[in-house]
PyMOL Python script that loads the backbone (N, CA, C, O; Angstrom):
from pymol import cmd

cmd.read_pdbstr("""\
ATOM      1  N   UNK A   1    -125.973 160.903  54.714  1.00  0.00           N
ATOM      2  CA  UNK A   1    -124.830 160.562  53.898  1.00  0.00           C
ATOM      3  C   UNK A   1    -123.656 161.405  54.372  1.00  0.00           C
ATOM      4  O   UNK A   1    -123.805 162.593  54.659  1.00  0.00           O
ATOM      5  N   UNK A   2    -122.498 160.783  54.449  1.00  0.00           N
ATOM      6  CA  UNK A   2    -121.349 161.581  54.856  1.00  0.00           C
ATOM      7  C   UNK A   2    -120.446 161.880  53.661  1.00  0.00           C
ATOM      8  O   UNK A   2    -120.618 161.339  52.569  1.00  0.00           O
ATOM      9  N   UNK A   3    -119.489 162.750  53.908  1.00  0.00           N
ATOM     10  CA  UNK A   3    -118.613 163.232  52.840  1.00  0.00           C
ATOM     11  C   UNK A   3    -117.801 162.101  52.207  1.00  0.00           C
ATOM     12  O   UNK A   3    -117.600 162.091  50.993  1.00  0.00           O
ATOM     13  N   UNK A   4    -117.339 161.160  53.007  1.00  0.00           N
ATOM     14  CA  UNK A   4    -116.536 160.046  52.477  1.00  0.00           C
ATOM     15  C   UNK A   4    -117.339 159.181  51.516  1.00  0.00           C
ATOM     16  O   UNK A   4    -116.849 158.798  50.454  1.00  0.00           O
ATOM     17  N   UNK A   5    -118.580 158.877  51.897  1.00  0.00           N
ATOM     18  CA  UNK A   5    -119.438 158.047  51.046  1.00  0.00           C
ATOM     19  C   UNK A   5    -119.771 158.786  49.758  1.00  0.00           C
ATOM     20  O   UNK A   5    -119.740 158.200  48.675  1.00  0.00           O
ATOM     21  N   UNK A   6    -120.088 160.063  49.874  1.00  0.00           N
ATOM     22  CA  UNK A   6    -120.423 160.852  48.684  1.00  0.00           C
ATOM     23  C   UNK A   6    -119.224 160.944  47.745  1.00  0.00           C
ATOM     24  O   UNK A   6    -119.377 160.798  46.532  1.00  0.00           O
ATOM     25  N   UNK A   7    -118.039 161.183  48.290  1.00  0.00           N
ATOM     26  CA  UNK A   7    -116.823 161.263  47.467  1.00  0.00           C
ATOM     27  C   UNK A   7    -116.561 159.929  46.769  1.00  0.00           C
ATOM     28  O   UNK A   7    -116.252 159.904  45.578  1.00  0.00           O
ATOM     29  N   UNK A   8    -116.682 158.835  47.494  1.00  0.00           N
ATOM     30  CA  UNK A   8    -116.451 157.516  46.903  1.00  0.00           C
ATOM     31  C   UNK A   8    -117.474 157.218  45.807  1.00  0.00           C
ATOM     32  O   UNK A   8    -117.124 156.691  44.751  1.00  0.00           O
ATOM     33  N   UNK A   9    -118.720 157.552  46.058  1.00  0.00           N
ATOM     34  CA  UNK A   9    -119.768 157.323  45.065  1.00  0.00           C
ATOM     35  C   UNK A   9    -119.511 158.133  43.802  1.00  0.00           C
ATOM     36  O   UNK A   9    -119.691 157.637  42.690  1.00  0.00           O
ATOM     37  N   UNK A  10    -119.088 159.380  43.979  1.00  0.00           N
ATOM     38  CA  UNK A  10    -118.805 160.250  42.838  1.00  0.00           C
ATOM     39  C   UNK A  10    -117.418 160.066  42.255  1.00  0.00           C
ATOM     40  O   UNK A  10    -117.041 160.740  41.296  1.00  0.00           O
ATOM     41  N   UNK A  11    -116.658 159.146  42.841  1.00  0.00           N
ATOM     42  CA  UNK A  11    -115.298 158.830  42.381  1.00  0.00           C
ATOM     43  C   UNK A  11    -114.394 160.057  42.359  1.00  0.00           C
ATOM     44  O   UNK A  11    -113.665 160.302  41.397  1.00  0.00           O
ATOM     45  N   UNK A  12    -114.465 160.836  43.472  1.00  0.00           N
ATOM     46  CA  UNK A  12    -113.584 161.989  43.634  1.00  0.00           C
ATOM     47  C   UNK A  12    -112.897 161.899  44.989  1.00  0.00           C
ATOM     48  O   UNK A  12    -113.301 161.112  45.846  1.00  0.00           O
ATOM     49  N   UNK A  13    -111.873 162.692  45.179  1.00  0.00           N
ATOM     50  CA  UNK A  13    -111.170 162.714  46.457  1.00  0.00           C
ATOM     51  C   UNK A  13    -111.995 163.468  47.499  1.00  0.00           C
ATOM     52  O   UNK A  13    -112.915 164.212  47.160  1.00  0.00           O
ATOM     53  N   UNK A  14    -111.654 163.266  48.762  1.00  0.00           N
ATOM     54  CA  UNK A  14    -112.309 164.015  49.835  1.00  0.00           C
ATOM     55  C   UNK A  14    -112.083 165.515  49.667  1.00  0.00           C
ATOM     56  O   UNK A  14    -112.974 166.318  49.945  1.00  0.00           O
ATOM     57  N   UNK A  15    -110.906 165.881  49.217  1.00  0.00           N
ATOM     58  CA  UNK A  15    -110.600 167.299  48.999  1.00  0.00           C
ATOM     59  C   UNK A  15    -111.507 167.895  47.918  1.00  0.00           C
ATOM     60  O   UNK A  15    -112.024 169.002  48.069  1.00  0.00           O
ATOM     61  N   UNK A  16    -111.692 167.146  46.829  1.00  0.00           N
ATOM     62  CA  UNK A  16    -112.574 167.608  45.759  1.00  0.00           C
ATOM     63  C   UNK A  16    -114.009 167.698  46.254  1.00  0.00           C
ATOM     64  O   UNK A  16    -114.711 168.663  45.953  1.00  0.00           O
ATOM     65  N   UNK A  17    -114.453 166.693  47.015  1.00  0.00           N
ATOM     66  CA  UNK A  17    -115.809 166.705  47.561  1.00  0.00           C
ATOM     67  C   UNK A  17    -116.017 167.932  48.454  1.00  0.00           C
ATOM     68  O   UNK A  17    -117.045 168.605  48.378  1.00  0.00           O
ATOM     69  N   UNK A  18    -115.038 168.203  49.285  1.00  0.00           N
ATOM     70  CA  UNK A  18    -115.127 169.378  50.163  1.00  0.00           C
ATOM     71  C   UNK A  18    -115.210 170.658  49.345  1.00  0.00           C
ATOM     72  O   UNK A  18    -115.963 171.568  49.693  1.00  0.00           O
ATOM     73  N   UNK A  19    -114.443 170.736  48.262  1.00  0.00           N
ATOM     74  CA  UNK A  19    -114.476 171.925  47.400  1.00  0.00           C
ATOM     75  C   UNK A  19    -115.864 172.102  46.774  1.00  0.00           C
ATOM     76  O   UNK A  19    -116.353 173.224  46.647  1.00  0.00           O
ATOM     77  N   UNK A  20    -116.495 170.990  46.385  1.00  0.00           N
ATOM     78  CA  UNK A  20    -117.863 171.076  45.854  1.00  0.00           C
ATOM     79  C   UNK A  20    -118.803 171.636  46.920  1.00  0.00           C
ATOM     80  O   UNK A  20    -119.613 172.520  46.639  1.00  0.00           O
ATOM     81  N   UNK A  21    -118.694 171.128  48.123  1.00  0.00           N
ATOM     82  CA  UNK A  21    -119.603 171.519  49.202  1.00  0.00           C
ATOM     83  C   UNK A  21    -119.394 172.963  49.654  1.00  0.00           C
ATOM     84  O   UNK A  21    -120.317 173.592  50.171  1.00  0.00           O
ATOM     85  N   UNK A  22    -118.192 173.485  49.461  1.00  0.00           N
ATOM     86  CA  UNK A  22    -117.908 174.871  49.861  1.00  0.00           C
ATOM     87  C   UNK A  22    -118.028 175.843  48.683  1.00  0.00           C
ATOM     88  O   UNK A  22    -117.635 177.005  48.786  1.00  0.00           O
ATOM     89  N   UNK A  23    -118.570 175.359  47.570  1.00  0.00           N
ATOM     90  CA  UNK A  23    -118.737 176.165  46.353  1.00  0.00           C
ATOM     91  C   UNK A  23    -117.430 176.737  45.838  1.00  0.00           C
ATOM     92  O   UNK A  23    -117.408 177.822  45.256  1.00  0.00           O
ATOM     93  N   UNK A  24    -116.344 176.014  46.048  1.00  0.00           N
ATOM     94  CA  UNK A  24    -115.043 176.423  45.514  1.00  0.00           C
ATOM     95  C   UNK A  24    -114.794 175.794  44.148  1.00  0.00           C
ATOM     96  O   UNK A  24    -113.896 176.210  43.415  1.00  0.00           O
ATOM     97  N   UNK A  25    -115.593 174.794  43.817  1.00  0.00           N
ATOM     98  CA  UNK A  25    -115.463 174.081  42.561  1.00  0.00           C
ATOM     99  C   UNK A  25    -116.841 173.551  42.179  1.00  0.00           C
ATOM    100  O   UNK A  25    -117.715 173.398  43.032  1.00  0.00           O
ATOM    101  N   UNK A  26    -117.028 173.275  40.893  1.00  0.00           N
ATOM    102  CA  UNK A  26    -118.307 172.765  40.412  1.00  0.00           C
ATOM    103  C   UNK A  26    -118.123 171.358  39.866  1.00  0.00           C
ATOM    104  O   UNK A  26    -117.235 171.120  39.048  1.00  0.00           O
ATOM    105  N   UNK A  27    -118.956 170.423  40.312  1.00  0.00           N
ATOM    106  CA  UNK A  27    -118.822 169.056  39.810  1.00  0.00           C
ATOM    107  C   UNK A  27    -119.218 168.957  38.340  1.00  0.00           C
ATOM    108  O   UNK A  27    -120.015 169.751  37.839  1.00  0.00           O
ATOM    109  N   UNK A  28    -118.645 167.964  37.660  1.00  0.00           N
ATOM    110  CA  UNK A  28    -118.995 167.772  36.256  1.00  0.00           C
ATOM    111  C   UNK A  28    -120.177 166.803  36.144  1.00  0.00           C
ATOM    112  O   UNK A  28    -120.637 166.251  37.144  1.00  0.00           O
ATOM    113  N   UNK A  29    -120.654 166.610  34.925  1.00  0.00           N
ATOM    114  CA  UNK A  29    -121.816 165.747  34.708  1.00  0.00           C
ATOM    115  C   UNK A  29    -121.531 164.283  35.013  1.00  0.00           C
ATOM    116  O   UNK A  29    -122.435 163.557  35.426  1.00  0.00           O
ATOM    117  N   UNK A  30    -120.309 163.841  34.822  1.00  0.00           N
ATOM    118  CA  UNK A  30    -119.975 162.451  35.135  1.00  0.00           C
ATOM    119  C   UNK A  30    -120.169 162.188  36.628  1.00  0.00           C
ATOM    120  O   UNK A  30    -120.709 161.151  37.010  1.00  0.00           O
ATOM    121  N   UNK A  31    -119.732 163.120  37.467  1.00  0.00           N
ATOM    122  CA  UNK A  31    -119.912 163.017  38.921  1.00  0.00           C
ATOM    123  C   UNK A  31    -121.397 162.978  39.257  1.00  0.00           C
ATOM    124  O   UNK A  31    -121.837 162.124  40.026  1.00  0.00           O
ATOM    125  N   UNK A  32    -122.177 163.905  38.682  1.00  0.00           N
ATOM    126  CA  UNK A  32    -123.604 163.961  38.958  1.00  0.00           C
ATOM    127  C   UNK A  32    -124.307 162.686  38.493  1.00  0.00           C
ATOM    128  O   UNK A  32    -125.229 162.211  39.156  1.00  0.00           O
ATOM    129  N   UNK A  33    -123.884 162.137  37.376  1.00  0.00           N
ATOM    130  CA  UNK A  33    -124.481 160.896  36.875  1.00  0.00           C
ATOM    131  C   UNK A  33    -124.208 159.737  37.836  1.00  0.00           C
ATOM    132  O   UNK A  33    -125.084 158.904  38.069  1.00  0.00           O
ATOM    133  N   UNK A  34    -123.011 159.682  38.387  1.00  0.00           N
ATOM    134  CA  UNK A  34    -122.698 158.633  39.363  1.00  0.00           C
ATOM    135  C   UNK A  34    -123.573 158.754  40.606  1.00  0.00           C
ATOM    136  O   UNK A  34    -124.051 157.750  41.134  1.00  0.00           O
ATOM    137  N   UNK A  35    -123.782 159.980  41.068  1.00  0.00           N
ATOM    138  CA  UNK A  35    -124.651 160.179  42.226  1.00  0.00           C
ATOM    139  C   UNK A  35    -126.091 159.811  41.885  1.00  0.00           C
ATOM    140  O   UNK A  35    -126.784 159.210  42.704  1.00  0.00           O
ATOM    141  N   UNK A  36    -126.543 160.163  40.697  1.00  0.00           N
ATOM    142  CA  UNK A  36    -127.907 159.835  40.284  1.00  0.00           C
ATOM    143  C   UNK A  36    -128.113 158.323  40.234  1.00  0.00           C
ATOM    144  O   UNK A  36    -129.152 157.822  40.664  1.00  0.00           O
ATOM    145  N   UNK A  37    -127.132 157.601  39.714  1.00  0.00           N
ATOM    146  CA  UNK A  37    -127.227 156.135  39.662  1.00  0.00           C
ATOM    147  C   UNK A  37    -127.308 155.520  41.046  1.00  0.00           C
ATOM    148  O   UNK A  37    -127.897 154.455  41.231  1.00  0.00           O
ATOM    149  N   UNK A  38    -126.713 156.198  42.017  1.00  0.00           N
ATOM    150  CA  UNK A  38    -126.725 155.714  43.402  1.00  0.00           C
ATOM    151  C   UNK A  38    -127.948 156.239  44.163  1.00  0.00           C
ATOM    152  O   UNK A  38    -128.039 156.092  45.382  1.00  0.00           O
ATOM    153  N   UNK A  39    -128.882 156.848  43.434  1.00  0.00           N
ATOM    154  CA  UNK A  39    -130.151 157.337  43.996  1.00  0.00           C
ATOM    155  C   UNK A  39    -130.012 158.545  44.915  1.00  0.00           C
ATOM    156  O   UNK A  39    -130.851 158.747  45.792  1.00  0.00           O
ATOM    157  N   UNK A  40    -128.964 159.354  44.730  1.00  0.00           N
ATOM    158  CA  UNK A  40    -128.870 160.621  45.452  1.00  0.00           C
ATOM    159  C   UNK A  40    -129.960 161.547  44.918  1.00  0.00           C
ATOM    160  O   UNK A  40    -130.329 161.456  43.747  1.00  0.00           O
ATOM    161  N   UNK A  41    -130.467 162.415  45.746  1.00  0.00           N
ATOM    162  CA  UNK A  41    -131.505 163.361  45.355  1.00  0.00           C
ATOM    163  C   UNK A  41    -130.853 164.566  44.696  1.00  0.00           C
ATOM    164  O   UNK A  41    -130.453 165.513  45.373  1.00  0.00           O
ATOM    165  N   UNK A  42    -130.748 164.526  43.367  1.00  0.00           N
ATOM    166  CA  UNK A  42    -130.065 165.606  42.647  1.00  0.00           C
ATOM    167  C   UNK A  42    -130.818 166.925  42.740  1.00  0.00           C
ATOM    168  O   UNK A  42    -130.198 167.988  42.699  1.00  0.00           O
ATOM    169  N   UNK A  43    -132.130 166.880  42.864  1.00  0.00           N
ATOM    170  CA  UNK A  43    -132.879 168.130  43.034  1.00  0.00           C
ATOM    171  C   UNK A  43    -132.428 168.829  44.310  1.00  0.00           C
ATOM    172  O   UNK A  43    -132.273 170.050  44.330  1.00  0.00           O
ATOM    173  N   UNK A  44    -132.217 168.065  45.368  1.00  0.00           N
ATOM    174  CA  UNK A  44    -131.750 168.654  46.621  1.00  0.00           C
ATOM    175  C   UNK A  44    -130.317 169.170  46.478  1.00  0.00           C
ATOM    176  O   UNK A  44    -129.998 170.263  46.945  1.00  0.00           O
ATOM    177  N   UNK A  45    -129.474 168.398  45.843  1.00  0.00           N
ATOM    178  CA  UNK A  45    -128.074 168.791  45.673  1.00  0.00           C
ATOM    179  C   UNK A  45    -127.961 170.073  44.855  1.00  0.00           C
ATOM    180  O   UNK A  45    -127.170 170.955  45.186  1.00  0.00           O
ATOM    181  N   UNK A  46    -128.747 170.176  43.794  1.00  0.00           N
ATOM    182  CA  UNK A  46    -128.650 171.320  42.894  1.00  0.00           C
ATOM    183  C   UNK A  46    -129.473 172.515  43.373  1.00  0.00           C
ATOM    184  O   UNK A  46    -128.988 173.647  43.367  1.00  0.00           O
ATOM    185  N   UNK A  47    -130.717 172.265  43.787  1.00  0.00           N
ATOM    186  CA  UNK A  47    -131.642 173.366  44.079  1.00  0.00           C
ATOM    187  C   UNK A  47    -131.929 173.565  45.564  1.00  0.00           C
ATOM    188  O   UNK A  47    -132.546 174.559  45.948  1.00  0.00           O
ATOM    189  N   UNK A  48    -131.486 172.630  46.399  1.00  0.00           N
ATOM    190  CA  UNK A  48    -131.712 172.778  47.830  1.00  0.00           C
ATOM    191  C   UNK A  48    -133.113 172.429  48.293  1.00  0.00           C
ATOM    192  O   UNK A  48    -133.510 172.792  49.400  1.00  0.00           O
ATOM    193  N   UNK A  49    -133.871 171.723  47.453  1.00  0.00           N
ATOM    194  CA  UNK A  49    -135.197 171.276  47.884  1.00  0.00           C
ATOM    195  C   UNK A  49    -135.335 169.783  47.584  1.00  0.00           C
ATOM    196  O   UNK A  49    -134.748 169.266  46.633  1.00  0.00           O
ATOM    197  N   UNK A  50    -136.111 169.121  48.404  1.00  0.00           N
ATOM    198  CA  UNK A  50    -136.287 167.677  48.275  1.00  0.00           C
ATOM    199  C   UNK A  50    -137.171 167.328  47.081  1.00  0.00           C
ATOM    200  O   UNK A  50    -138.120 168.047  46.768  1.00  0.00           O
ATOM    201  N   UNK A  51    -136.854 166.232  46.428  1.00  0.00           N
ATOM    202  CA  UNK A  51    -137.676 165.708  45.342  1.00  0.00           C
ATOM    203  C   UNK A  51    -138.429 164.508  45.889  1.00  0.00           C
ATOM    204  O   UNK A  51    -137.923 163.386  45.876  1.00  0.00           O
ATOM    205  N   UNK A  52    -139.650 164.754  46.372  1.00  0.00           N
ATOM    206  CA  UNK A  52    -140.426 163.689  46.981  1.00  0.00           C
ATOM    207  C   UNK A  52    -140.880 162.636  45.981  1.00  0.00           C
ATOM    208  O   UNK A  52    -141.379 161.585  46.383  1.00  0.00           O
ATOM    209  N   UNK A  53    -140.719 162.893  44.690  1.00  0.00           N
ATOM    210  CA  UNK A  53    -141.110 161.892  43.704  1.00  0.00           C
ATOM    211  C   UNK A  53    -140.151 160.704  43.687  1.00  0.00           C
ATOM    212  O   UNK A  53    -140.453 159.672  43.088  1.00  0.00           O
ATOM    213  N   UNK A  54    -139.002 160.844  44.338  1.00  0.00           N
ATOM    214  CA  UNK A  54    -138.017 159.759  44.363  1.00  0.00           C
ATOM    215  C   UNK A  54    -138.337 158.709  45.413  1.00  0.00           C
ATOM    216  O   UNK A  54    -137.671 157.675  45.468  1.00  0.00           O
ATOM    217  N   UNK A  55    -139.343 158.952  46.249  1.00  0.00           N
ATOM    218  CA  UNK A  55    -139.692 158.001  47.293  1.00  0.00           C
ATOM    219  C   UNK A  55    -141.082 157.447  47.041  1.00  0.00           C
ATOM    220  O   UNK A  55    -141.920 158.100  46.419  1.00  0.00           O
ATOM    221  N   UNK A  56    -141.317 156.245  47.526  1.00  0.00           N
ATOM    222  CA  UNK A  56    -142.631 155.630  47.402  1.00  0.00           C
ATOM    223  C   UNK A  56    -143.619 156.259  48.370  1.00  0.00           C
ATOM    224  O   UNK A  56    -143.234 157.021  49.258  1.00  0.00           O
ATOM    225  N   UNK A  57    -144.893 155.938  48.194  1.00  0.00           N
ATOM    226  CA  UNK A  57    -145.928 156.504  49.054  1.00  0.00           C
ATOM    227  C   UNK A  57    -145.720 156.157  50.518  1.00  0.00           C
ATOM    228  O   UNK A  57    -145.942 156.999  51.388  1.00  0.00           O
ATOM    229  N   UNK A  58    -145.296 154.922  50.805  1.00  0.00           N
ATOM    230  CA  UNK A  58    -145.070 154.544  52.196  1.00  0.00           C
ATOM    231  C   UNK A  58    -143.918 155.333  52.802  1.00  0.00           C
ATOM    232  O   UNK A  58    -143.980 155.725  53.968  1.00  0.00           O
ATOM    233  N   UNK A  59    -142.878 155.565  52.029  1.00  0.00           N
ATOM    234  CA  UNK A  59    -141.755 156.366  52.516  1.00  0.00           C
ATOM    235  C   UNK A  59    -142.175 157.821  52.732  1.00  0.00           C
ATOM    236  O   UNK A  59    -141.766 158.452  53.707  1.00  0.00           O
ATOM    237  N   UNK A  60    -142.983 158.343  51.829  1.00  0.00           N
ATOM    238  CA  UNK A  60    -143.452 159.720  51.954  1.00  0.00           C
ATOM    239  C   UNK A  60    -144.342 159.868  53.186  1.00  0.00           C
ATOM    240  O   UNK A  60    -144.231 160.855  53.913  1.00  0.00           O
ATOM    241  N   UNK A  61    -145.226 158.891  53.429  1.00  0.00           N
ATOM    242  CA  UNK A  61    -146.058 158.919  54.634  1.00  0.00           C
ATOM    243  C   UNK A  61    -145.189 158.921  55.886  1.00  0.00           C
ATOM    244  O   UNK A  61    -145.444 159.671  56.828  1.00  0.00           O
ATOM    245  N   UNK A  62    -144.166 158.078  55.888  1.00  0.00           N
ATOM    246  CA  UNK A  62    -143.254 158.010  57.030  1.00  0.00           C
ATOM    247  C   UNK A  62    -142.543 159.344  57.232  1.00  0.00           C
ATOM    248  O   UNK A  62    -142.402 159.808  58.363  1.00  0.00           O
ATOM    249  N   UNK A  63    -142.102 159.955  56.154  1.00  0.00           N
ATOM    250  CA  UNK A  63    -141.415 161.238  56.230  1.00  0.00           C
ATOM    251  C   UNK A  63    -142.332 162.338  56.764  1.00  0.00           C
ATOM    252  O   UNK A  63    -141.910 163.149  57.588  1.00  0.00           O
ATOM    253  N   UNK A  64    -143.570 162.368  56.304  1.00  0.00           N
ATOM    254  CA  UNK A  64    -144.527 163.367  56.774  1.00  0.00           C
ATOM    255  C   UNK A  64    -144.771 163.201  58.269  1.00  0.00           C
ATOM    256  O   UNK A  64    -144.784 164.184  59.010  1.00  0.00           O
ATOM    257  N   UNK A  65    -144.966 161.959  58.713  1.00  0.00           N
ATOM    258  CA  UNK A  65    -145.179 161.697  60.142  1.00  0.00           C
ATOM    259  C   UNK A  65    -143.945 162.057  60.954  1.00  0.00           C
ATOM    260  O   UNK A  65    -144.055 162.629  62.038  1.00  0.00           O
ATOM    261  N   UNK A  66    -142.773 161.723  60.433  1.00  0.00           N
ATOM    262  CA  UNK A  66    -141.524 162.025  61.140  1.00  0.00           C
ATOM    263  C   UNK A  66    -141.370 163.531  61.326  1.00  0.00           C
ATOM    264  O   UNK A  66    -141.023 163.990  62.414  1.00  0.00           O
ATOM    265  N   UNK A  67    -141.623 164.290  60.284  1.00  0.00           N
ATOM    266  CA  UNK A  67    -141.474 165.746  60.361  1.00  0.00           C
ATOM    267  C   UNK A  67    -142.454 166.372  61.351  1.00  0.00           C
ATOM    268  O   UNK A  67    -142.160 167.413  61.939  1.00  0.00           O
ATOM    269  N   UNK A  68    -143.616 165.744  61.538  1.00  0.00           N
ATOM    270  CA  UNK A  68    -144.624 166.270  62.460  1.00  0.00           C
ATOM    271  C   UNK A  68    -144.399 165.807  63.904  1.00  0.00           C
ATOM    272  O   UNK A  68    -145.030 166.323  64.825  1.00  0.00           O
ATOM    273  N   UNK A  69    -143.514 164.850  64.099  1.00  0.00           N
ATOM    274  CA  UNK A  69    -143.311 164.248  65.424  1.00  0.00           C
ATOM    275  C   UNK A  69    -142.466 165.136  66.335  1.00  0.00           C
ATOM    276  O   UNK A  69    -141.686 165.973  65.882  1.00  0.00           O
ATOM    277  N   UNK A  70    -142.654 164.921  67.633  1.00  0.00           N
ATOM    278  CA  UNK A  70    -141.828 165.599  68.635  1.00  0.00           C
ATOM    279  C   UNK A  70    -140.412 165.034  68.578  1.00  0.00           C
ATOM    280  O   UNK A  70    -140.206 163.951  68.030  1.00  0.00           O
ATOM    281  N   UNK A  71    -139.437 165.744  69.133  1.00  0.00           N
ATOM    282  CA  UNK A  71    -138.067 165.211  69.162  1.00  0.00           C
ATOM    283  C   UNK A  71    -137.984 163.845  69.854  1.00  0.00           C
ATOM    284  O   UNK A  71    -137.230 162.972  69.423  1.00  0.00           O
ATOM    285  N   UNK A  72    -138.754 163.666  70.919  1.00  0.00           N
ATOM    286  CA  UNK A  72    -138.726 162.391  71.639  1.00  0.00           C
ATOM    287  C   UNK A  72    -139.253 161.256  70.763  1.00  0.00           C
ATOM    288  O   UNK A  72    -138.676 160.170  70.731  1.00  0.00           O
ATOM    289  N   UNK A  73    -140.344 161.513  70.059  1.00  0.00           N
ATOM    290  CA  UNK A  73    -140.910 160.491  69.187  1.00  0.00           C
ATOM    291  C   UNK A  73    -139.980 160.194  68.018  1.00  0.00           C
ATOM    292  O   UNK A  73    -139.869 159.046  67.588  1.00  0.00           O
ATOM    293  N   UNK A  74    -139.316 161.214  67.505  1.00  0.00           N
ATOM    294  CA  UNK A  74    -138.344 160.994  66.423  1.00  0.00           C
ATOM    295  C   UNK A  74    -137.224 160.071  66.888  1.00  0.00           C
ATOM    296  O   UNK A  74    -136.844 159.138  66.180  1.00  0.00           O
ATOM    297  N   UNK A  75    -136.697 160.336  68.088  1.00  0.00           N
ATOM    298  CA  UNK A  75    -135.618 159.482  68.617  1.00  0.00           C
ATOM    299  C   UNK A  75    -136.100 158.052  68.791  1.00  0.00           C
ATOM    300  O   UNK A  75    -135.376 157.108  68.472  1.00  0.00           O
ATOM    301  N   UNK A  76    -137.316 157.885  69.295  1.00  0.00           N
ATOM    302  CA  UNK A  76    -137.871 156.543  69.488  1.00  0.00           C
ATOM    303  C   UNK A  76    -138.042 155.825  68.145  1.00  0.00           C
ATOM    304  O   UNK A  76    -137.718 154.644  68.024  1.00  0.00           O
ATOM    305  N   UNK A  77    -138.550 156.539  67.140  1.00  0.00           N
ATOM    306  CA  UNK A  77    -138.746 155.940  65.819  1.00  0.00           C
ATOM    307  C   UNK A  77    -137.419 155.511  65.212  1.00  0.00           C
ATOM    308  O   UNK A  77    -137.311 154.420  64.653  1.00  0.00           O
ATOM    309  N   UNK A  78    -136.415 156.362  65.320  1.00  0.00           N
ATOM    310  CA  UNK A  78    -135.082 156.024  64.801  1.00  0.00           C
ATOM    311  C   UNK A  78    -134.530 154.800  65.526  1.00  0.00           C
ATOM    312  O   UNK A  78    -133.952 153.915  64.896  1.00  0.00           O
ATOM    313  N   UNK A  79    -134.705 154.744  66.840  1.00  0.00           N
ATOM    314  CA  UNK A  79    -134.208 153.610  67.615  1.00  0.00           C
ATOM    315  C   UNK A  79    -134.881 152.316  67.173  1.00  0.00           C
ATOM    316  O   UNK A  79    -134.213 151.291  67.029  1.00  0.00           O
ATOM    317  N   UNK A  80    -136.186 152.349  66.957  1.00  0.00           N
ATOM    318  CA  UNK A  80    -136.907 151.149  66.517  1.00  0.00           C
ATOM    319  C   UNK A  80    -136.423 150.710  65.139  1.00  0.00           C
ATOM    320  O   UNK A  80    -136.124 149.535  64.927  1.00  0.00           O
ATOM    321  N   UNK A  81    -136.347 151.653  64.204  1.00  0.00           N
ATOM    322  CA  UNK A  81    -135.923 151.312  62.846  1.00  0.00           C
ATOM    323  C   UNK A  81    -134.476 150.831  62.812  1.00  0.00           C
ATOM    324  O   UNK A  81    -134.155 149.891  62.085  1.00  0.00           O
ATOM    325  N   UNK A  82    -133.602 151.462  63.589  1.00  0.00           N
ATOM    326  CA  UNK A  82    -132.211 150.998  63.655  1.00  0.00           C
ATOM    327  C   UNK A  82    -132.136 149.595  64.219  1.00  0.00           C
ATOM    328  O   UNK A  82    -131.363 148.771  63.731  1.00  0.00           O
ATOM    329  N   UNK A  83    -132.926 149.312  65.236  1.00  0.00           N
ATOM    330  CA  UNK A  83    -132.934 147.975  65.828  1.00  0.00           C
ATOM    331  C   UNK A  83    -133.395 146.925  64.839  1.00  0.00           C
ATOM    332  O   UNK A  83    -132.848 145.823  64.801  1.00  0.00           O
ATOM    333  N   UNK A  84    -134.397 147.257  64.035  1.00  0.00           N
ATOM    334  CA  UNK A  84    -134.909 146.312  63.039  1.00  0.00           C
ATOM    335  C   UNK A  84    -133.917 146.099  61.909  1.00  0.00           C
ATOM    336  O   UNK A  84    -133.808 144.999  61.368  1.00  0.00           O
ATOM    337  N   UNK A  85    -133.190 147.160  61.553  1.00  0.00           N
ATOM    338  CA  UNK A  85    -132.237 147.074  60.456  1.00  0.00           C
ATOM    339  C   UNK A  85    -130.892 146.523  60.915  1.00  0.00           C
ATOM    340  O   UNK A  85    -130.059 146.146  60.092  1.00  0.00           O
ATOM    341  N   UNK A  86    -130.680 146.476  62.235  1.00  0.00           N
ATOM    342  CA  UNK A  86    -129.422 145.933  62.758  1.00  0.00           C
ATOM    343  C   UNK A  86    -128.248 146.862  62.632  1.00  0.00           C
ATOM    344  O   UNK A  86    -127.105 146.406  62.605  1.00  0.00           O
ATOM    345  N   UNK A  87    -128.494 148.170  62.552  1.00  0.00           N
ATOM    346  CA  UNK A  87    -127.392 149.122  62.497  1.00  0.00           C
ATOM    347  C   UNK A  87    -127.798 150.397  63.215  1.00  0.00           C
ATOM    348  O   UNK A  87    -128.929 150.527  63.683  1.00  0.00           O
ATOM    349  N   UNK A  88    -126.865 151.334  63.297  1.00  0.00           N
ATOM    350  CA  UNK A  88    -127.123 152.584  64.006  1.00  0.00           C
ATOM    351  C   UNK A  88    -126.787 153.768  63.119  1.00  0.00           C
ATOM    352  O   UNK A  88    -125.841 153.727  62.332  1.00  0.00           O
ATOM    353  N   UNK A  89    -127.584 154.830  63.259  1.00  0.00           N
ATOM    354  CA  UNK A  89    -127.305 156.094  62.562  1.00  0.00           C
ATOM    355  C   UNK A  89    -127.270 157.206  63.574  1.00  0.00           C
ATOM    356  O   UNK A  89    -127.562 156.999  64.752  1.00  0.00           O
ATOM    357  N   UNK A  90    -126.918 158.373  63.121  1.00  0.00           N
ATOM    358  CA  UNK A  90    -126.875 159.531  64.011  1.00  0.00           C
ATOM    359  C   UNK A  90    -128.271 159.864  64.508  1.00  0.00           C
ATOM    360  O   UNK A  90    -129.255 159.677  63.793  1.00  0.00           O
ATOM    361  N   UNK A  91    -128.352 160.353  65.719  1.00  0.00           N
ATOM    362  CA  UNK A  91    -129.617 160.795  66.286  1.00  0.00           C
ATOM    363  C   UNK A  91    -130.038 162.091  65.625  1.00  0.00           C
ATOM    364  O   UNK A  91    -129.212 162.985  65.443  1.00  0.00           O
ATOM    365  N   UNK A  92    -131.326 162.214  65.255  1.00  0.00           N
ATOM    366  CA  UNK A  92    -131.775 163.451  64.606  1.00  0.00           C
ATOM    367  C   UNK A  92    -131.622 164.649  65.518  1.00  0.00           C
ATOM    368  O   UNK A  92    -131.767 164.531  66.734  1.00  0.00           O
ATOM    369  N   UNK A  93    -131.327 165.807  64.938  1.00  0.00           N
ATOM    370  CA  UNK A  93    -131.078 167.046  65.691  1.00  0.00           C
ATOM    371  C   UNK A  93    -132.284 167.961  65.589  1.00  0.00           C
ATOM    372  O   UNK A  93    -132.197 168.960  64.874  1.00  0.00           O
ATOM    373  N   UNK A  94    -133.350 167.709  66.219  1.00  0.00           N
ATOM    374  CA  UNK A  94    -134.495 168.626  66.255  1.00  0.00           C
ATOM    375  C   UNK A  94    -135.327 168.359  67.442  1.00  0.00           C
ATOM    376  O   UNK A  94    -136.339 169.029  67.650  1.00  0.00           O
TER     377      UNK A  94
END
""", "prot")
cmd.dss("prot")
cmd.show_as("cartoon", "prot")
cmd.util.cbc("prot")
cmd.orient("prot")
C-alpha cells in the first residue's frame, strides 16, 4: 500500500498521512475506522505486528511459503501472480 492510497482511504491529505507515519500527529478513530473498513491490518498499524487472523488459511499458507522462499523464488511467484491478475506490483526486497 502506498501513502496516496492510504491517505485517500482515510480521507486525509498526503501531508496529514505523512505526519501520522512520522509520529508527528496521531490519527483519530474516524480515520482508523475507515482503514478498518477497507481491510487494513490495524494490529500492524498500531502494534507493528501482523494479524494473521485477517487472512484465510490458503492466504496464510501462501504467506508462510513465501517467507521461506529464496529471493529468486519470491520474484518468480510474484511474476506468476501478477501475470494472472493482469497487473504489476513492486518486486519484493529480500
